[in-house]
C-alpha positions as YAML, in Angstrom:
chain: A
units: angstrom
residues:
- id: 1
  name: UNK
  ca: [65.86, 155.72, 126.04]
- id: 2
  name: UNK
  ca: [68.10, 153.19, 124.32]
- id: 3
  name: UNK
  ca: [68.79, 151.36, 127.58]
- id: 4
  name: UNK
  ca: [65.08, 150.98, 128.22]
- id: 5
  name: UNK
  ca: [64.48, 149.52, 124.75]
- id: 6
  name: UNK
  ca: [67.45, 147.17, 125.17]
- id: 7
  name: UNK
  ca: [66.10, 145.98, 128.53]
- id: 8
  name: UNK
  ca: [62.66, 145.30, 127.05]
- id: 9
  name: UNK
  ca: [64.23, 143.26, 124.24]
- id: 10
  name: UNK
  ca: [66.31, 141.24, 126.72]
- id: 11
  name: UNK
  ca: [63.25, 140.59, 128.90]
- id: 12
  name: UNK
  ca: [61.16, 139.51, 125.91]
- id: 13
  name: UNK
  ca: [63.91, 137.15, 124.75]
- id: 14
  name: UNK
  ca: [63.98, 135.66, 128.27]
- id: 15
  name: UNK
  ca: [60.20, 135.18, 128.13]
- id: 16
  name: UNK
  ca: [60.43, 133.28, 124.85]
- id: 17
  name: UNK
  ca: [63.28, 131.11, 126.15]
- id: 18
  name: UNK
  ca: [61.36, 130.37, 129.36]
- id: 19
  name: UNK
  ca: [58.26, 129.41, 127.40]
- id: 20
  name: UNK
  ca: [60.20, 126.98, 125.20]
- id: 21
  name: UNK
  ca: [62.32, 125.58, 128.05]
- id: 22
  name: UNK
  ca: [59.20, 124.16, 129.71]
- id: 23
  name: UNK
  ca: [59.04, 121.49, 127.01]
- id: 24
  name: UNK
  ca: [62.49, 120.12, 127.88]
- id: 25
  name: UNK
  ca: [61.90, 119.34, 131.57]
- id: 26
  name: UNK
  ca: [60.02, 116.31, 132.86]
- id: 27
  name: UNK
  ca: [60.23, 117.32, 136.52]
- id: 28
  name: UNK
  ca: [57.12, 119.36, 137.30]
- id: 29
  name: UNK
  ca: [58.84, 121.30, 140.07]
- id: 30
  name: UNK
  ca: [61.41, 122.65, 137.59]
- id: 31
  name: UNK
  ca: [58.57, 123.66, 135.27]
- id: 32
  name: UNK
  ca: [56.89, 125.56, 138.09]
- id: 33
  name: UNK
  ca: [60.12, 127.35, 138.97]
- id: 34
  name: UNK
  ca: [60.42, 128.44, 135.34]
- id: 35
  name: UNK
  ca: [56.76, 129.53, 135.45]
- id: 36
  name: UNK
  ca: [57.49, 131.67, 138.52]
- id: 37
  name: UNK
  ca: [60.44, 133.25, 136.74]
- id: 38
  name: UNK
  ca: [58.27, 133.86, 133.69]
- id: 39
  name: UNK
  ca: [55.67, 135.61, 135.81]
- id: 40
  name: UNK
  ca: [58.31, 137.75, 137.52]
- id: 41
  name: UNK
  ca: [59.85, 138.81, 134.22]
- id: 42
  name: UNK
  ca: [56.41, 139.51, 132.77]
- id: 43
  name: UNK
  ca: [55.70, 141.86, 135.67]
- id: 44
  name: UNK
  ca: [59.01, 143.62, 134.91]
- id: 45
  name: UNK
  ca: [57.93, 143.98, 131.28]
- id: 46
  name: UNK
  ca: [54.65, 145.57, 132.36]
- id: 47
  name: UNK
  ca: [56.61, 147.93, 134.60]
- id: 48
  name: UNK
  ca: [58.85, 148.91, 131.66]
- id: 49
  name: UNK
  ca: [55.71, 149.65, 129.62]
- id: 50
  name: UNK
  ca: [54.63, 152.08, 132.41]
- id: 51
  name: UNK
  ca: [51.71, 149.95, 133.56]
- id: 52
  name: UNK
  ca: [52.29, 149.54, 137.29]
- id: 53
  name: UNK
  ca: [48.75, 148.29, 137.94]
- id: 54
  name: UNK
  ca: [49.25, 145.38, 135.54]
- id: 55
  name: UNK
  ca: [52.73, 144.72, 136.95]
- id: 56
  name: UNK
  ca: [51.40, 144.43, 140.50]
- id: 57
  name: UNK
  ca: [48.51, 142.23, 139.36]
- id: 58
  name: UNK
  ca: [50.84, 139.95, 137.37]
- id: 59
  name: UNK
  ca: [53.21, 139.62, 140.33]
- id: 60
  name: UNK
  ca: [50.41, 138.83, 142.79]
- id: 61
  name: UNK
  ca: [48.63, 136.34, 140.54]
- id: 62
  name: UNK
  ca: [51.93, 134.73, 139.50]
- id: 63
  name: UNK
  ca: [53.10, 134.25, 143.07]
- id: 64
  name: UNK
  ca: [49.72, 132.91, 144.19]
- id: 65
  name: UNK
  ca: [49.45, 130.51, 141.28]
- id: 66
  name: UNK
  ca: [53.03, 129.30, 141.67]
- id: 67
  name: UNK
  ca: [52.59, 128.61, 145.39]
- id: 68
  name: UNK
  ca: [49.30, 126.80, 144.78]
- id: 69
  name: UNK
  ca: [50.77, 124.67, 141.98]
- id: 70
  name: UNK
  ca: [53.89, 123.82, 144.00]
- id: 71
  name: UNK
  ca: [51.59, 122.61, 146.79]
- id: 72
  name: UNK
  ca: [49.70, 120.42, 144.31]
- id: 73
  name: UNK
  ca: [52.92, 119.02, 142.81]
- id: 74
  name: UNK
  ca: [54.28, 118.07, 146.24]
- id: 75
  name: UNK
  ca: [51.06, 116.17, 146.96]
- id: 76
  name: UNK
  ca: [50.75, 114.51, 143.55]
- id: 77
  name: UNK
  ca: [54.39, 113.87, 142.65]
- id: 78
  name: UNK
  ca: [57.12, 115.55, 140.70]
- id: 79
  name: UNK
  ca: [57.28, 113.19, 137.74]
- id: 80
  name: UNK
  ca: [54.39, 112.18, 135.51]
- id: 81
  name: UNK
  ca: [53.73, 108.45, 135.29]
...
């Protein structure tokens, strides 16, 4: 039980750090990689909360959104002008 609570705390700390780290990068591809990691960790959090349906939905939507946004960034450009 204690290990599960510790893992949830570590995952939530990672989520907060990922959310704040987006502000420090100017390269949009790096931001999208962080967003993909955020989505993956969020699906792990849902799994730890015993919500597998939300975990699967978060993983699927996160992967789809990340792939779509990476495609847009490669067409538009990695750095804002």
